[in-house]
C-alpha atoms as one frame of an Amber mdcrd trajectory, in Angstrom:
protein
  -0.096 -11.434  25.424  -1.209 -12.696  21.875  -0.971  -9.707  19.622  -4.510
  -9.352  18.110  -2.342  -9.306  14.450  -1.124 -12.648  14.896  -1.380 -14.470
  11.852  -4.596 -17.284  11.874  -3.700 -20.672  11.462  -5.977 -20.484   8.473
  -3.853 -17.958   6.407  -3.656 -19.218   3.012  -0.138 -17.559   0.710   0.440
 -16.912  -3.152   3.222 -15.661  -4.738   2.468 -14.083  -8.467   4.419 -11.785
 -10.355   2.828  -8.589 -12.347   4.164  -6.283 -15.202   6.918  -6.380 -17.579
   9.785  -6.076 -14.599   7.823  -9.333 -13.274   7.505  -7.651  -9.384   7.000
 -10.044  -6.946   3.304  -9.824  -5.095   2.503 -12.432  -1.894  -1.047 -12.509
  -1.426  -2.507 -13.984   2.004  -5.770 -14.593   2.558  -7.894 -15.068   6.074
  -5.272 -13.333   7.861  -6.713 -12.719  10.974  -8.480 -14.992  13.039 -10.497
 -12.140  14.650 -10.345  -9.306  12.025 -13.832  -7.528  13.491 -11.908  -7.200
  16.802  -9.032  -5.398  15.034 -11.474  -2.594  13.819 -13.261  -2.306  17.020
  -9.214  -1.745  18.534  -8.754   0.337  15.693 -11.574   2.330  16.261 -10.244
   3.359  19.869  -7.037   4.400  18.995  -6.060   8.083  18.117  -5.278   9.452
  14.681  -3.609  12.544  13.406  -2.098  13.579   9.812   1.706  11.456   9.104
   3.436  12.773   6.432   2.623  15.158   3.729   1.892  12.125   1.378  -0.705
  10.195   2.695  -3.895  11.345   1.910  -5.481  10.857   5.827  -4.999   9.936
   9.426  -2.553   7.120  10.902  -2.182   5.548  14.254   1.649   4.085  15.094
   1.601   0.925  16.008   3.945  -0.641  17.674   6.626  -3.604  16.773   5.516
  -6.292  18.832   2.258  -5.847  18.328   2.694  -5.986  14.413   5.305  -8.139
  13.851   3.466 -11.300  14.745   1.305 -10.807  11.729   4.325 -11.750   9.813
   7.064 -13.208  11.690   5.878 -17.092  10.352   5.553 -15.199   6.791   9.182
 -14.084   7.033  11.127 -17.130   5.546   8.573 -16.875   2.408   9.599 -13.097
   1.961  12.509 -13.834   1.550  12.380 -16.253  -1.050   9.861 -14.453  -2.992
  11.617 -10.902  -3.412  15.213 -12.481  -3.562  16.207 -11.196  -0.182  19.767
 -11.279   1.278  18.556 -11.675   4.966  14.848 -11.725   7.032  13.521  -8.334
   6.861  12.943  -6.391  10.205  10.488  -3.971  11.408  10.212  -0.083  10.339
   7.271   0.997  11.399   3.615   0.154  10.865   0.348   2.608  10.740  -3.085
   1.943  11.481  -4.192   4.472   8.403  -8.266   5.973   7.263  -8.204   7.796
   4.006  -9.972  11.095   4.572  -9.815  13.260   1.939 -12.315  13.496  -0.912
 -10.863  13.504  -4.409 -11.460  17.079  -4.863  -9.552  17.976  -2.000  -6.233
  15.605  -3.066  -2.978  17.787  -3.364  -1.180  16.754  -7.051   1.073  14.609
  -5.647  -1.888  12.104  -4.198  -3.028  12.610  -7.443  -0.350   9.884  -8.685
   1.458   7.184  -7.981   4.235   6.806  -5.404   7.158   4.629  -4.256   7.851
   4.435  -0.353  11.447   4.300  -0.969  14.258   3.624  -3.742  15.369   0.137
  -1.852  14.207  -2.822  -3.600  14.504  -4.442  -0.284  11.823  -2.183   1.616
   8.741  -4.354   1.583   5.184  -2.890   1.974   2.933  -5.321   3.571  -0.818
  -3.780   3.681  -3.620  -5.438   5.398  -7.250  -4.514   4.244  -9.554  -3.920
   7.138 -12.698  -1.998   4.926 -15.586  -4.415   5.464 -17.442  -2.537   2.890
 -14.117  -3.550   0.552 -13.862   0.629  -0.813 -11.194  -0.136  -2.985  -7.973
  -1.890  -3.379  -4.495  -0.769  -5.251  -2.922  -0.227  -7.895   0.454  -0.569
  -9.384   1.525   1.582 -12.477   4.444   1.978 -15.139   5.662   5.365 -16.213
   5.052   5.310 -19.970   8.026   7.560 -20.998  10.558   5.755 -19.527   8.632
   2.433 -18.924   9.905   2.253 -15.595   7.272  -0.182 -12.852   9.933   0.493
  -9.779  12.110   2.926  -8.947  15.902   2.280  -7.381  18.496   5.096  -6.895
  19.336   4.489 -10.443  16.327   5.488 -11.747  15.320   8.242  -9.224  16.495
  11.477 -11.095  15.388  10.070 -14.632  12.102   9.236 -13.160  12.016  12.435
 -11.537  12.927  15.093 -14.716  10.472  12.764 -16.849   7.600  13.299 -14.580
   8.533  16.954 -14.560   8.223  17.493 -17.904   5.070  15.010 -18.747   3.131
  17.282 -15.920   4.570  20.457 -18.046   3.107  18.705 -21.299   0.221  17.117
 -20.150  -0.753  19.237 -16.872  -1.584  18.229 -13.649  -4.070  15.009 -13.159
  -7.202  15.899 -12.535  -8.448  15.867  -8.436  -9.345  12.067  -8.324  -7.578
   9.185  -6.955  -5.962   7.777 -10.100  -7.615   4.411 -10.849  -6.575   3.066
 -14.155  -4.047   4.415 -17.239  -3.767   7.775 -17.556  -1.370  10.174 -20.041
   1.492   9.642 -18.233   0.733   6.608 -16.194  -0.201   2.994 -17.296  -1.751
   0.562 -14.490  -0.047  -2.558 -14.684  -2.050  -4.878 -11.777  -4.693  -3.958
  -9.591  -6.124  -5.777  -6.309  -9.394  -5.734  -5.153  -9.017  -4.539  -1.274
 -10.457  -8.126   0.111 -11.682  -7.866   3.812  -8.680  -9.332   5.974  -6.176
 -10.178   2.911  -2.846  -9.033   3.039  -0.373  -7.630   0.312   3.068  -7.740
   0.122   5.048  -6.096  -2.371   8.401  -4.227  -2.969   7.764  -0.371  -1.485
   9.978   1.373  -4.700   7.102  -0.213  -6.950   4.783   2.478  -8.477   1.666
   2.274  -6.697  -1.562   3.832  -5.453  -4.604   3.128  -3.632  -7.576   2.185
  -6.106 -10.848   4.370  -5.210 -13.791   4.636  -6.956 -14.596   8.105  -8.389
 -17.338   8.369  -6.245 -15.466   7.747  -3.095 -16.821   9.583   0.111 -14.364
   9.426   2.612 -15.726   8.347   6.505 -13.162   9.129   9.468 -14.784   6.720
  11.802 -12.383   3.323  11.360 -15.523   1.372  11.555 -16.908   2.655   7.980
 -14.083   4.174   6.355 -11.206   2.430   4.558  -9.291   1.335   7.098  -5.766
  -0.471   6.252  -2.799  -1.572   8.455   0.234  -0.609   6.822   3.703  -2.194
   7.903   6.790  -1.858   6.234  10.113  -4.322   6.532  13.597  -3.508   5.538
C-alpha cells in the first residue's frame, strides 16, 4: 500500500542558507499529491501531550508511513548538510498547537533546539490550510550562537540563565521577532503542503501571531508533521 505521505512527483526542491553561520535550509513545495486527504487522516488520530516542550498535542507516526515522504530526497540531504551517511528515521509526529499564548510555560516562549548533534535533521511539513504561522530562526545575542552543539551547550545554557536574570522572563507569547536576548535571523512562512528541512540544533521556534487562537481540531488548527532524522 502506498503511504499517504509519499512524496508527490510534482515536488520541487531548493536549497538556501541563512544567518551568519550560513546554515543550510532545504525547502520543498507541493510536497504531497493529496494534502487534504492527509489532513482528514490526521483528524482521525488520537492526540496526547508528548514531552514537556511542545505547546500542544501529538500523535506518533510510524517509520513505514513517514519515510516515503523523504526517501527520494535523502541523497539531497547528504549533499546539502554535508552528512557522512544517509540519514535514518528517528521519530515522527502529527502535531497540533493547542496552547494559548497566555498559557505558555517560560521555556515555550524561547527558541529551542532539538538536540546538540549537527547531523540531526528536522523535517517539517505544514498542513495548516489557514497558513496560521511559519517558523523563525534565532541568534543568541550575547554569544552569537545560531546553533548549539555539545561544545557550546554549557556556554549557551549559562548565558541564557544570566540573560534571563538580567532582562526577566519573556512575555507570555510565542516569540516571533527580535527580543533583548535573541535576534531573529530568518523566518519561513508556513505555506500549506510545503516542507522545510533544517539542522535540529539550530535555534528555532514556531512563528505564530500575537492573536493566535488555538484549535484542537486538526482540520482547523495549526497542524504540522514533524519528522526527525539522524
